C-alpha positions as CSV (number, residue, x, y, z in Angstrom):
1,M,3.4,-23.7,-9.5
2,A,2.6,-19.6,-10.2
3,S,-1.0,-20.6,-9.8
4,I,0.0,-22.1,-6.6
5,V,1.6,-18.8,-5.6
6,R,-1.6,-17.0,-6.8
7,A,-3.9,-18.7,-4.8
8,V,-2.2,-18.6,-1.8
9,R,-1.6,-14.5,-2.4
10,A,-5.4,-14.7,-3.0
11,A,-6.3,-16.1,0.4
12,I,-3.5,-14.6,2.7
13,A,-3.7,-10.8,1.0
14,P,-7.0,-10.1,2.7
15,L,-5.7,-11.1,6.4
16,T,-2.8,-8.2,5.5
17,R,-5.2,-5.7,5.6
18,T,-6.9,-6.5,8.8
19,R,-6.3,-4.6,12.0
20,A,-4.7,-7.3,14.0
21,F,-1.9,-7.8,11.0
22,R,-1.2,-4.5,10.8
23,R,-0.9,-3.9,14.7
24,L,1.3,-7.3,14.6
25,G,3.3,-7.2,11.6
26,P,5.5,-4.3,12.1
27,V,7.0,-6.3,15.3
28,A,6.8,-9.5,14.3
29,L,7.8,-9.4,10.4
30,P,11.4,-7.4,11.1
31,V,12.1,-10.0,13.5
32,A,11.2,-13.1,11.5
33,E,13.1,-11.2,8.4
34,R,16.3,-10.6,10.6
35,I,16.3,-14.4,11.8
36,V,15.8,-16.0,8.2
37,R,18.5,-12.9,6.7
38,A,21.0,-14.9,8.7
39,V,20.3,-18.3,8.6
40,T,20.0,-18.0,4.7
41,G,22.9,-15.7,4.1
42,G,20.5,-13.4,2.8
43,R,19.3,-15.3,0.2
44,A,15.2,-16.0,1.4
45,Q,12.7,-13.5,3.2
46,V,9.9,-14.4,4.7
47,S,7.9,-11.9,2.5
48,G,9.9,-13.7,-0.4
49,L,7.4,-16.5,-0.3
50,L,4.4,-14.9,-1.4
51,V,5.7,-11.7,-3.6
52,P,9.1,-10.7,-4.7
53,S,10.9,-9.3,-1.9
54,L,14.3,-7.3,-1.3
55,T,16.8,-5.9,1.1
56,L,17.3,-2.5,0.5
57,H,20.5,-0.9,2.1
58,T,20.7,2.8,2.8
59,V,22.4,5.7,4.6
60,G,20.6,6.6,7.8
61,A,19.4,10.3,6.9
62,R,19.7,11.8,10.2
63,T,22.2,9.4,12.2
64,G,24.7,8.1,8.5
65,G,24.3,5.0,9.7
66,F,23.7,1.8,7.7
67,R,19.9,0.4,7.5
68,A,18.8,-2.6,5.7
69,S,14.8,-2.8,5.3
70,E,13.2,-5.6,4.1
71,L,10.0,-4.6,1.5
72,M,8.4,-6.1,-0.7
73,Y,9.4,-5.3,-4.6
74,T,7.1,-5.2,-7.9
75,P,9.1,-5.5,-11.2
76,D,8.6,-2.4,-13.1
77,G,9.8,-4.5,-16.5
78,H,12.3,-3.0,-17.6
79,G,14.7,-4.1,-15.1
80,S,14.2,-1.7,-12.2
81,A,12.1,-2.5,-9.1
82,L,8.9,-0.5,-7.4
83,V,9.0,-0.1,-3.9
84,A,5.8,1.4,-1.9
85,G,6.4,3.6,1.2
86,T,3.1,2.0,2.9
87,N,4.8,1.3,6.5
88,F,1.4,-0.9,7.2
89,A,-1.3,2.1,7.2
90,R,0.5,3.8,10.1
91,G,0.4,7.5,9.5
92,R,3.6,8.5,9.3
93,H,6.6,7.8,6.3
94,P,8.9,4.8,7.1
95,A,12.6,5.6,7.7
96,W,13.4,4.0,4.8
97,T,12.2,6.8,2.4
98,H,13.5,9.7,4.2
99,N,17.2,7.6,3.6
100,L,16.1,7.3,0.0
101,L,15.6,11.1,-0.1
102,A,18.7,12.1,1.7
103,H,20.3,9.6,0.1
104,P,19.3,7.9,-3.0
105,E,22.4,5.9,-3.8
106,A,21.2,2.9,-2.2
107,E,21.8,-0.9,-2.6
108,I,19.3,-4.1,-2.6
109,T,20.2,-7.8,-2.1
110,V,17.7,-9.8,-4.3
111,R,17.7,-13.6,-3.4
112,G,21.6,-13.4,-1.9
113,R,23.0,-11.3,-4.7
114,R,23.6,-7.2,-3.9
115,Y,23.4,-4.6,-6.6
116,A,23.9,-1.0,-6.8
117,V,20.2,1.2,-7.1
118,V,19.6,4.9,-7.5
119,A,16.2,5.5,-6.2
120,E,13.9,8.0,-8.3
121,R,10.8,9.3,-6.9
122,I,8.2,8.5,-9.1
123,D,4.8,9.8,-7.2
124,T,5.3,13.4,-8.5
125,D,4.0,12.6,-11.4
126,P,0.7,11.3,-11.5
127,D,0.6,9.5,-14.5
128,A,3.6,7.7,-13.3
129,R,2.4,7.0,-9.9
130,E,-1.0,5.6,-11.1
131,A,0.8,3.2,-14.0
132,A,2.8,2.2,-10.5
133,W,-0.2,1.9,-8.7
134,E,-1.5,-0.3,-11.3
135,R,1.5,-2.5,-11.6
136,I,1.7,-3.1,-8.0
137,Q,-1.7,-3.9,-7.2
138,R,-1.8,-6.7,-10.4
139,Q,0.9,-8.2,-7.8
140,W,-0.5,-8.0,-4.5
141,P,-4.3,-6.9,-4.8
142,G,-5.5,-4.6,-2.4
143,Y,-2.0,-2.8,-1.2
144,R,-3.0,0.1,-2.4
145,G,-6.1,0.5,0.8
146,Y,-2.6,1.0,2.6
147,E,-2.5,4.5,1.3
148,R,-6.1,4.8,1.7
149,D,-6.1,3.6,5.2
150,S,-2.5,5.7,6.4
151,G,-4.4,9.0,5.3
152,R,-1.2,9.6,3.9
153,Q,0.4,10.2,0.1
154,V,2.2,7.3,0.2
155,R,6.0,7.6,-1.7
156,L,6.7,5.6,-4.3
157,F,10.2,5.1,-5.6
158,R,11.7,3.7,-9.1
159,L,14.9,1.5,-7.6
160,R,17.1,2.0,-11.4
161,L,19.7,-0.8,-11.6
162,V,23.3,0.8,-11.9
163,R,25.5,-3.0,-11.2
164,E,26.0,-5.7,-9.9
165,L,27.8,-5.7,-6.7
166,E,30.6,-8.5,-5.9
């Protein structure tokens, strides 16, 4: 089964780097993710068909309201998740990164299970940043190209597990 997933990823990954995907993805994927989340009670995600995915629950940096964002993540090998604020290679950082900077205590939902996490920014240390990108690239080849194409330094975070929530 793992070889099938790798083959599908290899076929689809180049499509995610096209202008068409970068234009349509930010509009279509959030809608599809909300529908699938509602139907499955948060146990499945569209993006989760290809890569490990989670729903990040944050407090809005400006509004203080609760926000949910579906994200690809990469396991860091130590029980934490790496997330990259690529924002489909757009020039601005995604809102969820601002939220984590303002309120690093957050929650994630992975396969229907909810966890408390603390976000640690890892892109301030060049060695840690490079190691994180290497790990992410092994999972999704070409993903770092979003950073190059965006013209900005993508914010990278480690979501460190605090505890499982009920």
